[in-house]
MARMIGU-941898 format. One record per residue (C-alpha): z, y, x negated; residue number from 0. Coordinates in steps of 0.25 Angstrom, whole numbers, plus 5000, padded with zeros to 4 digits. Each point is the difference from the previous one (the first is absolute). Layout:
N
    up  north  east  resi
     Z      Y     X   NUM
...
This chain:
165
    up  north  east  resi
  4929   4971  4979     0
  5002   5016  5000     1
  5011   5007  5001     2
  4997   5014  5008     3
  5008   5010  5008     4
  4999   4999  5014     5
  4990   5005  5011     6
  5001   5004  5013     7
  4990   4990  5004     8
  5009   4988  4993     9
  5012   5004  5010    10
  4998   4988  5009    11
  4998   4992  4989    12
  5013   5002  4995    13
  5006   4999  5010    14
  4994   4988  5002    15
  5005   4993  4985    16
  5012   5005  5003    17
  5003   4997  5013    18
  4994   4985  4994    19
  5008   4999  4986    20
  5013   5003  5008    21
  4999   4992  5012    22
  5006   4986  4992    23
  5012   5008  4993    24
  5014   4997  5003    25
  5003   5013  4995    26
  4993   5006  5009    27
  5002   5010  5014    28
  4984   5000  5003    29
  4999   5016  4998    30
  4993   5000  4986    31
  4989   5004  5007    32
  5008   5012  5007    33
  5005   5006  4987    34
  4986   5000  4994    35
  4994   5008  5016    36
  5013   5008  4997    37
  5001   5006  4984    38
  4986   5004  5002    39
  5002   5005  5014    40
  5010   5010  4993    41
  4991   5002  4986    42
  5012   4993  4995    43
  4990   4988  4992    44
  4998   5006  4988    45
  4996   4988  4995    46
  4991   4990  5007    47
  4991   4991  4993    48
  4989   4988  5004    49
  4998   4987  4993    50
  4983   4997  5006    51
  4995   4988  4995    52
  4986   4998  5007    53
  5003   5012  5010    54
  5010   4994  5005    55
  5012   5004  4999    56
  5009   4990  4995    57
  5012   5008  4998    58
  5009   5013  4999    59
  5013   5008  4994    60
  5006   5013  5004    61
  5008   5011  4993    62
  5009   5008  5008    63
  5011   5013  4996    64
  5012   4996  5000    65
  5016   5010  4998    66
  5012   4997  4992    67
  5011   5005  5006    68
  4990   5009  5010    69
  4991   5005  4989    70
  4986   4998  4996    71
  4999   4997  4986    72
  4988   4994  4994    73
  5004   4987  5007    74
  4993   4989  5006    75
  5002   4987  5010    76
  4990   4991  4997    77
  4993   4991  5013    78
  4997   4997  5008    79
  4989   4990  4991    80
  4993   4989  5008    81
  4990   4991  4994    82
  4990   4990  5010    83
  5009   4986  5001    84
  4985   4994  4994    85
  5001   5010  4987    86
  5015   4999  4997    87
  5005   4993  4988    88
  4988   5004  4996    89
  5004   5013  4991    90
  4997   5013  5012    91
  5014   5004  5002    92
  5002   5003  4986    93
  4987   5005  4995    94
  5005   5010  5013    95
  5012   5002  4996    96
  4994   5002  4985    97
  4991   5010  5007    98
  5011   5010  5008    99
  5010   5001  4989   100
  4991   5004  4991   101
  4994   5010  5010   102
  5016   5005  5001   103
  5003   5001  4984   104
  4984   5009  5001   105
  5007   5008  5009   106
  5013   5003  4991   107
  5009   4990  5011   108
  5014   5001  4995   109
  5001   4985  5003   110
  5000   4989  5013   111
  5005   4992  5009   112
  5000   4985  5008   113
  5007   4991  5008   114
  4994   4986  4997   115
  5002   4987  4991   116
  5004   5005  4986   117
  4994   4989  4995   118
  4988   5005  5007   119
  5000   5015  4994   120
  5008   4998  4988   121
  4986   4998  4994   122
  4995   5014  5002   123
  5011   5003  4996   124
  5010   5003  5009   125
  5016   4997  5001   126
  5013   5000  5007   127
  5008   5012  4998   128
  5014   5003  5008   129
  4999   5012  4998   130
  4988   5004  5008   131
  5002   4994  5015   132
  4992   4998  5012   133
  5011   4999  5012   134
  5000   4986  5008   135
  4991   4994  4991   136
  5006   4988  4990   137
  5003   5006  4985   138
  4992   4991  4992   139
  4987   5000  5009   140
  5001   5016  4999   141
  4993   5003  4983   142
  4995   5012  4996   143
  4990   5004  4990   144
  5002   5014  4990   145
  4989   5008  4994   146
  5008   5010  4994   147
  5010   4991  4995   148
  5011   5008  5004   149
  5013   4993  5008   150
  4996   5005  5016   151
  5014   4996  5008   152
  5001   5001  5016   153
  4995   4994  5013   154
  4988   5000  5003   155
  4992   5003  5012   156
  4986   4996  5006   157
  4991   5007  5009   158
  5004   4999  5014   159
  4986   4990  5004   160
  5009   4990  4993   161
  5008   5002  5013   162
  5016   5000  5001   163
  5000   5005  4984   164
């Protein structure tokens, strides 16, 4: 498996793997592929990596800037992360997330947030922080990973491509 930045020719395959990955997810409203497209079209897809296996794209991860209290200050949101259902539980998602977090650190980012299962994201160093919040999200599922080891607090806002935020 190769992890690499997306290429323009990958867009259709990213859309397909993202759609199939979230098709049966109970927490999905089915717009994840549209989120990725919206971020790309707005120039807000800071990191977009694919996992390719034998020439086929089997996974994708997106990272985009987030604001804290209305200010863009070097923080990013992780997601969506998508893995072909036939390749899930094989480490594809983990490899994509780890590569993306490494890229964020290399770029001098201050941190990353994610809305998701704490048991899964804890392995990457994410933790719940009651001082960093996402409006409307259950606080136990909103987590942060600080790269600069400084305390950050406030309300996080994702890019408008996420809809309603």
